[in-house]
GULUMDO-939930 format. One record per residue: residue number from 1; x, y, z of N, C-alpha, C, O in turn. Coordinates in Angstrom, 1 decimal, always signed. Each point is the difference from the previous one (the first is absolute). Layout:
BEGIN
R     k    neast   nnorth      nup   caeast   canorth     caup    ceast   cnorth      cup    oeast   onorth      oup
R   NUM        X        Y        Z        X         Y        Z        X        Y        Z        X        Y        Z
...
end
This chain:
BEGIN
R     k    neast   nnorth      nup   caeast   canorth     caup    ceast   cnorth      cup    oeast   onorth      oup
R     1    -29.9    +27.8    -32.8     -1.2      -1.2     +1.1     +0.8     -0.7     +0.6     -0.5     -0.6     +0.9
R     2     +1.9     +0.4     -1.3     +1.0      -0.9     +0.8     +0.2     +0.5     +1.6     -0.1     -0.6     +1.1
R     3     +0.4     +2.0     -1.5     +0.0      +0.5     +1.5     -1.1     -0.4     +0.8     +0.2     -0.7     +0.9
R     4     -1.3     +1.2     -1.3     -1.0      -0.2     +0.8     -0.4     -1.4     +0.8     -0.3     -0.1     +1.2
R     5     +0.4     -0.9     -2.3     +0.0      -1.4     +0.4     +1.3     -0.5     +1.4     -0.1     -0.9     +0.8
R     6     +1.2     +1.9     -1.0     +0.7      -0.5     +0.8     +0.0     +1.0     +1.5     +0.5     -0.3     +1.1
R     7     -1.0     +1.0     -1.4     -0.2      +1.0     +1.4     -1.2     -0.8     +0.6     +0.2     -0.4     +1.2
R     8     -1.6     -0.1     -1.9     -1.0      -0.9     +0.6     +0.9     -1.2     +0.7     -0.3     -0.5     +1.1
R     9     +1.0     +0.3     -1.6     +0.4      -1.4     +0.4     +1.0     +0.1     +1.3     +0.2     -0.9     +0.8
R    10     +0.5     +2.2     -0.8     +0.9      +0.4     +1.3     -1.1     +0.4     +1.1     +0.3     +0.0     +1.2
R    11     -2.0     +0.7     -1.8     -0.5      +0.3     +0.9     -0.5     -1.6     +1.1     -0.1     -0.2     +1.2
R    12     -0.3     -0.7     -2.4     -1.2      -0.8     +0.4     +1.1     -0.9     +0.8     -0.4     -0.8     +0.9
R    13     +1.9     +1.0     -1.2     +1.0      -0.9     +0.8     +0.0     +0.7     +1.6     +0.2     -0.8     +0.9
R    14     -0.2     +1.7     -0.6     +0.0      +0.8     +0.8     -1.1     -0.4     +1.3     +0.1     -0.5     +1.1
R    15     -1.2     +0.9     -1.9     -1.1      -0.2     +1.0     -0.1     -1.5     +0.3     -0.8     -0.1     +0.9
R    16     +1.2     -1.0     -1.3     +0.1      -1.3     +0.0     +0.6     -0.7     +1.1     -0.2     -0.9     +0.8
R    17     +1.5     +1.9     -1.1     +1.5      -0.1     +1.1     -0.6     +0.0     +0.8     -0.2     -1.0     +0.7
R    18     -0.6     +2.4     -0.5     -0.7      +0.5     +1.4     -0.7     -0.3     +1.0     -0.1     +0.3     +1.2
R    19     -0.5     -1.4     -2.3     -1.8      -0.5     +0.8     +0.5     -1.3     +0.2     -0.6     -0.5     +1.0
R    20     +1.8     -0.5     -1.6     +0.6      -1.1     +0.2     +1.0     -0.3     +0.7     +0.0     -1.1     +0.6
R    21     +0.8     +1.8     -0.5     +1.1      +0.2     +0.5     +0.4     +1.2     +1.0     +0.7     -0.3     +1.0
R    22     -0.8     +1.1     -1.2     -0.2      +0.5     +0.6     -0.2     +0.3     +1.5     +0.7     +0.4     +0.9
R    23     -1.8     -0.6     -1.0     -0.5      -0.3     +1.7     +0.7     -0.6     +0.9     +0.6     +0.4     +1.0
R    24     -0.7     -1.6     -1.7     +0.2      -1.6     +1.2     +2.1     -0.2     -0.1     +0.6     -0.8     +0.7
R    25     -0.1     +1.8     -1.8     +1.4      -0.7     +0.6     +0.5     +1.3     +0.9     +1.1     +0.1     +0.5
R    26     -2.0     +0.8     -0.3     +0.6      +1.1     +1.1     +0.2     -1.1     +0.9     +1.0     -0.5     +0.2
R    27     -2.7     +0.2     +0.5     +0.5      -0.6     +1.4     +0.5     -1.2     -0.1     +0.1     -0.4     +1.1
R    28     +0.3     -0.5     -2.1     +0.5      -1.1     +0.1     +1.3     +0.6     +0.3     +0.3     -0.3     +1.1
R    29     +0.6     +1.2     -2.0     +1.2      +0.5     +0.7     +0.0     +0.2     +1.3     +0.8     -0.7     +0.6
R    30     -1.4     +1.4     -0.2     -0.1      +0.4     +1.8     +0.3     -1.5     +0.7     +1.0     -0.2     +0.6
R    31     -1.9     -0.6     -0.8     +0.0      -1.3     +0.6     +1.4     -1.1     +0.0     +0.4     -0.8     +0.8
R    32     +0.2     +1.1     -2.1     +1.0      -0.7     -0.3     +1.1     +0.9     +0.8     +0.4     -0.5     +1.1
R    33     -0.1     +1.6     -1.5     +1.0      +0.8     +1.2     -0.1     -0.2     +0.9     +1.1     -0.4     +0.6
R    34     -2.4     +0.5     +0.4     +0.3      -0.4     +1.6     +0.1     -1.4     -0.3     +0.8     -0.6     +0.7
R    35     -1.3     -0.1     -1.5     +0.4      -1.8     +0.7     +2.2     +0.3     -0.3     +0.9     -0.3     +0.7
R    36     -1.0     +0.8     -1.6     +1.7      -0.1     -0.2     +0.9     +0.8     +1.2     +1.1     -0.4     +0.5
R    37     -2.0     +1.5     -0.2     +0.8      +0.7     +1.2     +0.2     -1.1     +0.8     +1.1     -0.5     +0.1
R    38     -2.1     -0.2     +0.4     +0.0      -0.5     +2.0     +0.5     -1.4     -0.6     +0.1     -0.9     +0.8
R    39     +0.4     +0.6     -2.2     +1.0      -1.4     +0.0     +1.3     +0.1     -0.2     +0.9     -0.9     +0.1
R    40     -0.7     +2.8     -0.5     +1.2      +0.2     +0.3     +0.5     -0.2     +1.2     +0.5     -1.1     +0.3
R    41     -0.7     +1.9     +0.4     -0.1      -0.7     +1.7     +0.5     -1.1     +0.4     +0.9     -0.1     +0.7
R    42     -1.8     -1.1     -1.5     +1.0      -1.3     +1.1     +1.1     -0.2     -0.9     +1.0     -0.7     +0.4
R    43     -1.1     +1.4     -1.6     +1.5      -0.3     -0.9     +0.9     +0.9     +0.8     +1.1     -0.5     +0.0
R    44     -1.0     +1.7     +0.7     +0.8      +0.4     +0.2     +0.5     -0.5     +1.6     +1.0     +0.5     +0.5
R    45     -1.6     -1.1     -0.2     +0.0      -0.5     +1.9     +0.7     -1.2     -0.4     +0.9     -0.3     +0.7
R    46     -1.0     -0.4     -1.9     +0.3      -1.9     -0.3     +1.9     +1.1     -0.3     +1.0     -0.3     +0.7
R    47     -1.0     +1.0     -1.4     +1.3      +1.1     -0.4     +0.7     -0.2     +1.1     +1.0     -0.6     +0.0
R    48     -1.6     +1.2     +1.1     +0.5      +1.0     +1.5     +1.1     -1.7     +0.6     +1.1     -0.3     +0.4
R    49     -2.2     -0.3     -0.7     +0.0      -1.1     +0.9     +1.6     -1.3     -0.6     +0.8     -0.6     +0.6
R    50     -1.1     +0.7     -1.7     +1.1      -0.5     -1.0     +1.3     +0.5     +0.4     +1.0     -0.7     +0.4
R    51     -0.9     +1.8     -0.6     +1.2      +1.6     +0.0     +0.1     -0.6     +1.5     +0.6     -1.0     -0.2
R    52     -0.8     +1.2     +1.4     +0.0      -0.4     +1.4     +0.8     -1.2     +0.3     +0.7     -0.2     +0.9
R    53     -1.2     -0.6     -2.0     +1.3      -1.8     +0.1     +0.7     +0.4     -0.4     +0.8     +0.2     +0.9
R    54     -0.3     +0.5     -2.3     +1.0      +0.1     -0.6     +1.2     +0.4     +0.8     +1.1     -0.4     +0.0
R    55     -1.8     +1.4     +0.8     +1.1      +1.1     +0.9     +0.7     -0.8     +1.1     +1.1     +0.2     +0.5
R    56     -2.3     -1.7     +0.2     +0.7      -0.4     +0.7     +1.0     -1.2     -0.3     +0.4     -0.8     +0.9
R    57     -0.2     +0.9     -2.3     +1.1      -1.6     -0.6     +1.0     +1.0     +0.5     -0.1     +1.3     +0.1
R    58     +1.3     -2.5     +0.4     +1.2      +0.5     +0.4     +1.1     -1.3     -0.7     -0.4     -1.2     +0.1
R    59     +1.8     +1.7     -0.9     +0.2      -0.3     -0.6     +1.5     -0.6     +0.9     +0.6     +0.7     +0.8
R    60     -0.3     -1.8     -1.2     +1.2      -0.1     +1.1     +1.5     +0.1     -1.2     +0.0     -0.7     -1.0
R    61     +0.9     +1.5     +1.2     +1.0      +0.0     -0.9     +1.1     -0.9     -0.3     +0.8     -0.2     -0.8
R    62     -1.2     -0.3     +1.9     +1.7      -1.7     +0.5     -0.6     -0.7     -1.6     +0.9     -0.4     -0.7
R    63     -2.1     +0.2     +0.1     +0.3      -0.9     -1.0     +0.7     +0.7     -1.1     +0.3     -0.8     -0.9
R    64     +0.0     +1.7     +0.7     +1.0      +0.9     -1.1     +1.5     -0.7     +0.5     +1.0     +0.1     -0.7
R    65     -0.9     -0.5     +1.6     +1.8      -0.3     +0.3     -0.2     -1.8     +0.2     +1.0     -0.7     +0.1
R    66     -2.2     -0.1     -0.1     -0.4      -1.7     +0.0     +1.3     -0.2     -1.0     +0.3     +0.9     -0.8
R    67     +0.3     -2.0     +0.7     +0.0      -0.8     -0.8     -0.3     -0.3     -1.5     +0.4     +0.3     -1.1
R    68     -1.5     -1.1     +2.0     -1.1      -0.5     -1.3     -0.8     +1.6     -1.1     -0.5     +0.0     -1.2
R    69     +0.6     +1.2     +2.2     -0.2      +1.1     -1.0     +1.4     +0.7     -0.8     -0.1     +0.8     -1.0
R    70     +1.5     -1.2     +1.8     +0.7      +0.1     -1.4     +0.5     -0.6     -1.2     +0.5     +0.4     -1.1
R    71     -1.1     -1.7     +1.7     +0.0      -1.4     -1.0     -0.7     +0.8     -1.0     +1.0     +0.2     -0.8
R    72     -2.1     +0.5     +0.2     -1.0      -0.1     -0.4     +1.0     +0.5     -1.5     +1.0     +0.7     +0.0
R    73     -1.7     -1.3     -1.2     +0.9      +0.8     -1.3     -1.0     +0.6     -1.1     -0.8     -0.6     -0.6
R    74     +1.2     +1.8     +0.5     -0.4      +1.1     -1.0     -0.8     -0.5     -1.5     +0.2     +1.0     -0.7
R    75     -0.7     -1.7     +0.3     -0.4      -0.6     -1.7     -0.3     +1.5     -0.6     -0.6     +0.3     -1.1
R    76     +0.9     +0.4     +1.9     -0.2      +1.3     -1.7     +0.7     +0.2     -0.9     +1.2     -0.1     +0.1
R    77     -1.9     +0.3     -1.1     +0.2      +0.1     -1.6     +0.6     +0.8     -0.6     -0.8     +0.9     -0.4
R    78     +2.0     -0.6     -0.1     +0.6      +1.4     -0.1     -0.2     +0.3     -1.4     +0.9     -0.6     -0.7
R    79     -1.6     +1.3     +0.1     -0.6      +0.7     -1.0     +1.0     +0.5     -0.9     +0.7     +1.0     +0.5
R    80     -0.3     -1.5     -2.0     +1.3      +0.5     +0.0     -0.5     +1.1     -1.3     -1.0     +0.0     -0.7
R    81     +2.3     +1.1     +0.7     -0.5      +0.6     -1.0     -1.1     +0.2     -1.7     +0.0     -0.7     -1.0
R    82     -0.6     +1.6     +1.4     -0.7      -0.3     -1.3     +0.7     +1.3     -1.3     +0.5     +1.1     +0.3
R    83     -0.6     -1.4     -1.3     +0.2      +1.5     -1.4     -1.1     +0.6     -0.1     -1.1     -0.4     -0.5
R    84     +1.6     +1.9     +1.1     -1.5      +0.9     -0.5     -0.7     -0.5     -1.3     +0.5     -0.7     -0.9
R    85     -1.8     +1.3     +1.0     -0.8      +0.2     -1.0     +0.6     +0.8     -1.0     +1.2     +0.4     +0.0
R    86     -2.2     +0.0     -1.0     +0.5      +1.0     -1.0     -0.3     +1.3     +0.6     -1.0     +0.3     +0.7
R    87     +2.0     +0.4     -1.1     +0.2      +1.7     +0.5     -1.7     +1.1     -0.6     -0.3     +1.1     +0.4
R    88     -0.4     -1.9     -1.4     -1.5      +0.9     +0.1     -0.9     -1.1     -0.4     -0.1     -0.3     -1.2
R    89     -0.6     -0.4     +2.2     -0.7      -0.8     +0.4     -1.3     +0.2     -1.7     -0.5     -0.9     -0.6
R    90     +0.4     +2.4     +0.5     -1.2      +0.2     -1.0     +0.4     +0.0     -1.4     -0.9     +0.2     -0.8
R    91     +2.4     -0.4     +0.3     +0.6      +0.2     -1.2     -0.4     -1.4     -0.9     -0.3     -1.1     +0.6
R    92     +0.3     +1.2     -1.7     -0.4      -1.3     -0.8     +1.3     -0.8     +0.1     +1.1     +0.3     -0.2
R    93     -1.7     -1.9     +0.5     +0.7      -1.0     +0.4     +1.2     -0.3     -1.1     -0.3     -0.3     -1.2
R    94     +1.1     +0.3     +1.5     +1.5      -0.1     -0.7     +0.3     -1.2     -0.7     -0.7     -0.9     +0.5
R    95     +1.5     +0.4     -1.4     +0.9      -1.2     -0.5     +0.0     -0.5     +1.1     -0.7     +0.4     +0.9
R    96     +1.8     -1.8     -0.7     +0.6      -0.6     +1.4     +1.3     +0.8     -0.1     +0.1     +0.7     +1.0
R    97     +0.8     -0.4     -1.9     +1.3      +0.5     -0.3     -0.2     +1.6     +0.8     +0.6     +0.2     +1.0
R    98     -1.4     +0.7     -1.4     -0.6      +1.0     +0.9     -0.2     -0.3     +1.3     +0.7     +0.2     +1.0
R    99     -1.6     -0.6     -0.9     -0.6      -0.5     +1.1     +1.4     -0.3     +1.4     +0.1     +0.7     +1.0
R   100     +0.9     -2.2     -1.5     +0.9      +0.2     +0.6     +1.0     +1.0     +1.0     +0.5     -0.2     +1.1
R   101     -0.3     +1.2     -2.1     +0.5      +1.5     +0.5     -0.7     +0.7     +0.4     +0.4     +0.9     +0.7
R   102     -1.9     -0.9     -0.9     -0.6      +0.9     +1.1     +0.0     -0.4     +1.4     +0.1     +0.7     +1.0
R   103     -0.3     -2.0     -1.1     -0.1      -0.4     +1.3     +1.1     -0.1     +0.7     -0.4     -0.7     +1.0
R   104     +1.9     +0.9     -0.9     +0.9      +0.0     +1.0     +0.3     +1.2     +0.5     -0.7     +0.9     -0.6
R   105     +1.3     -0.6     +1.3     +0.0      +1.4     +1.1     +0.9     +0.6     -0.7     -0.2     +1.1     +0.3
R   106     +1.5     -1.1     -1.2     +1.0      +0.8     -0.2     -1.3     +0.9     -1.3     +0.0     +1.3     +0.0
R   107     -0.8     -2.0     -0.8     -0.2      +0.6     -1.5     -0.7     +1.0     +0.9     +0.3     +1.2     -0.3
R   108     -1.4     -1.2     +1.6     -0.5      +0.8     +0.3     +0.3     +1.4     +0.6     -0.6     +1.0     +0.0
R   109     +1.9     -1.6     +0.6     +0.5      +1.4     +0.7     +0.5     +0.7     -1.2     +0.2     +1.1     +0.4
R   110     +0.0     -1.2     -1.8     +0.8      +0.2     -1.5     -1.6     +1.0     -0.4     +0.1     +1.2     -0.1
R   111     -1.1     -1.9     -0.1     -1.7      +0.5     -0.8     +0.1     +1.0     +0.7     +0.1     +1.1     -0.5
R   112     +0.0     -1.1     +2.4     -0.3      +1.6     +0.8     +1.3     +1.3     -0.4     +0.0     +1.1     -0.7
R   113     +1.1     -1.9     +1.4     +1.0      +0.7     -0.4     +0.3     +0.4     -1.4     +1.1     +0.5     -0.2
R   114     -1.5     -0.6     -0.4     +0.5      +0.0     -1.7     -1.4     +0.8     -0.4     -0.5     +0.3     -1.1
R   115     +0.1     +0.0     +1.9     -1.7      +0.8     -0.5     +0.3     +1.8     +0.1     -0.1     +0.8     -0.9
R   116     +0.4     -0.6     +2.0     +0.5      +1.3     +0.5     +0.8     +0.7     -0.7     -0.1     +1.2     +0.1
R   117     +1.0     -1.7     -0.7     +1.1      +0.3     -0.6     +0.0     +0.7     -1.7     +1.0     +0.3     -0.5
end
């Protein structure tokens, strides 16, 4: 009984979709595709114009030898070295005393070098 109701619902949905959405959506998609293609030609031509303007730009290399340029200061930040994470991020979280040993690089090397022997 439930299977008959499901099949009847699917058949009714198929016919409703075919009558309501099927005929009008195909013609609407054709007109929107044609409109999109005509708009892409305009976008392509503006892209070509912008590219040609960029190609005409020249850079005078003498600016790099200018005293003002040479006096500029680098304000970059040096990031200090950080401790490594846990050797196995999926293992259960250890206590603080175990975690400090597991975070340092030498213990990680010992763990992996001792496992093969």
